[in-house]
C-alpha positions as CSV (number, residue, x, y, z in Angstrom):
1,M,-26.4,15.5,-14.9
2,M,-23.2,15.1,-12.9
3,T,-19.8,15.7,-14.5
4,F,-17.2,13.0,-14.6
5,Y,-15.3,14.5,-11.7
6,E,-18.5,14.8,-9.7
7,Q,-19.2,11.1,-10.4
8,L,-15.6,10.3,-9.3
9,D,-16.0,12.3,-6.1
10,A,-19.3,10.5,-5.3
11,W,-17.7,7.1,-5.9
12,V,-14.7,7.9,-3.6
13,D,-17.1,9.2,-0.9
14,A,-19.3,6.1,-1.2
15,H,-16.2,3.8,-0.7
16,F,-14.4,5.9,1.9
17,D,-14.7,3.3,4.7
18,E,-13.3,0.6,2.4
19,E,-10.4,2.9,1.5
20,V,-9.7,3.5,5.2
21,H,-9.8,-0.2,6.0
22,F,-7.4,-0.9,3.1
23,L,-4.9,1.6,4.4
24,Q,-5.2,0.4,8.0
25,A,-4.4,-3.1,6.9
26,L,-1.3,-1.9,5.0
27,V,-0.1,0.3,8.0
28,Q,-0.4,-2.7,10.3
29,V,2.3,-4.6,8.4
30,A,5.7,-3.5,9.6
31,T,8.1,-2.7,6.7
32,D,11.0,-1.0,8.5
33,T,14.1,-0.7,6.4
34,P,16.5,-1.7,7.9
35,P,16.0,-4.6,8.2
36,G,14.1,-4.6,4.9
37,N,11.8,-7.6,5.2
38,N,9.3,-6.2,2.7
39,A,7.8,-9.3,1.0
40,P,5.1,-9.8,3.7
41,H,3.8,-6.3,2.9
42,A,3.6,-7.1,-0.8
43,E,1.8,-10.4,0.0
44,R,-0.7,-8.5,2.2
45,T,-1.2,-5.9,-0.5
46,A,-1.9,-8.6,-3.1
47,E,-4.5,-10.2,-0.8
48,L,-6.2,-6.9,-0.2
49,L,-6.2,-6.0,-3.9
50,Q,-7.7,-9.5,-4.7
51,A,-10.6,-8.7,-2.5
52,F,-11.3,-5.7,-4.8
53,G,-11.1,-7.9,-7.8
54,F,-7.6,-7.2,-8.9
55,A,-5.0,-9.9,-9.6
56,A,-1.5,-9.0,-8.6
57,E,1.4,-10.6,-10.3
58,R,4.1,-11.4,-7.7
59,H,7.7,-11.0,-8.7
60,A,10.2,-12.0,-5.9
61,V,13.5,-10.3,-6.2
62,P,16.3,-12.9,-6.1
63,A,17.7,-13.4,-2.6
64,A,21.2,-12.7,-3.7
65,E,20.2,-9.3,-5.1
66,V,18.2,-8.5,-2.0
67,A,21.1,-9.4,0.3
68,A,23.5,-7.4,-1.8
69,G,21.3,-4.4,-1.1
70,G,21.5,-5.1,2.6
71,L,17.8,-6.2,2.8
72,Q,15.9,-9.3,3.7
73,S,13.1,-9.7,1.2
74,I,11.4,-7.8,-1.6
75,T,8.5,-8.8,-3.8
76,N,7.4,-6.5,-6.6
77,L,3.7,-6.4,-7.6
78,I,2.2,-5.6,-10.9
79,V,-1.5,-5.0,-11.2
80,R,-3.1,-4.6,-14.6
81,R,-6.5,-3.3,-15.5
82,R,-7.2,-3.1,-19.2
83,Y,-9.6,-0.6,-20.7
84,G,-9.1,-1.6,-24.2
85,A,-6.5,-1.1,-26.8
86,G,-4.1,1.8,-26.4
87,R,-1.3,3.1,-24.3
88,T,-0.4,1.8,-20.9
89,I,-0.1,4.0,-17.9
90,A,2.1,2.7,-15.0
91,L,1.7,3.9,-11.5
92,N,4.4,3.3,-9.0
93,A,4.3,3.1,-5.2
94,H,6.3,1.5,-2.4
95,G,5.5,0.3,1.1
96,D,8.8,0.3,2.9
97,V,9.5,2.9,5.6
98,V,12.3,4.1,7.8
99,P,12.1,2.8,11.4
100,P,9.6,4.8,13.5
101,G,11.8,6.4,16.1
102,D,10.5,7.7,19.4
103,G,7.6,10.0,20.3
104,W,4.6,8.1,19.0
105,T,1.4,8.9,20.8
106,R,-0.2,5.8,19.1
107,G,1.4,2.6,18.0
108,P,3.4,3.1,14.8
109,Y,1.6,0.1,13.3
110,S,-1.7,0.5,15.0
111,G,-3.7,1.9,12.1
112,D,-5.9,3.6,14.8
113,V,-8.4,6.1,13.6
114,I,-9.0,8.8,16.2
115,D,-11.0,11.9,15.5
116,G,-10.9,11.3,11.7
117,K,-7.1,10.8,11.6
118,L,-5.4,7.5,10.8
119,Y,-2.2,6.9,12.8
120,G,0.7,4.8,11.8
121,R,3.9,4.5,9.7
122,A,3.3,5.6,6.1
123,S,-0.3,6.5,6.6
124,A,0.3,9.9,5.0
125,V,2.9,8.9,2.4
126,S,4.2,5.7,0.9
127,K,1.5,3.1,2.0
128,S,-1.3,5.7,1.4
129,D,0.0,6.0,-2.2
130,L,-1.1,2.4,-2.8
């Protein structure tokens, strides 16, 4: 009989392509800060999560607060999955990135997969955390 961790590993392996496509879709939404127009990324994330059966609560940050921070738009998402009574665990991630700079061998928002590597802004940290 497989242990819990072996079952989890098997599940991740069986859904690997879905995970890669999810990350590609996130990478393909530019979220450079500045200028800080991040609401479109939250909306895309919510759409992708809905396809997995998760409902994302959307909480737009008031425009005055966003502007005071020197940004254009921010929407926070909350996704809940209940497993019964008990404590709540909250996980936190963000999708904004610093501008890409020079030297990219692939487009910074391409999400290209070449030789098993996914290229694009935040593919290794930030968007991959989602």
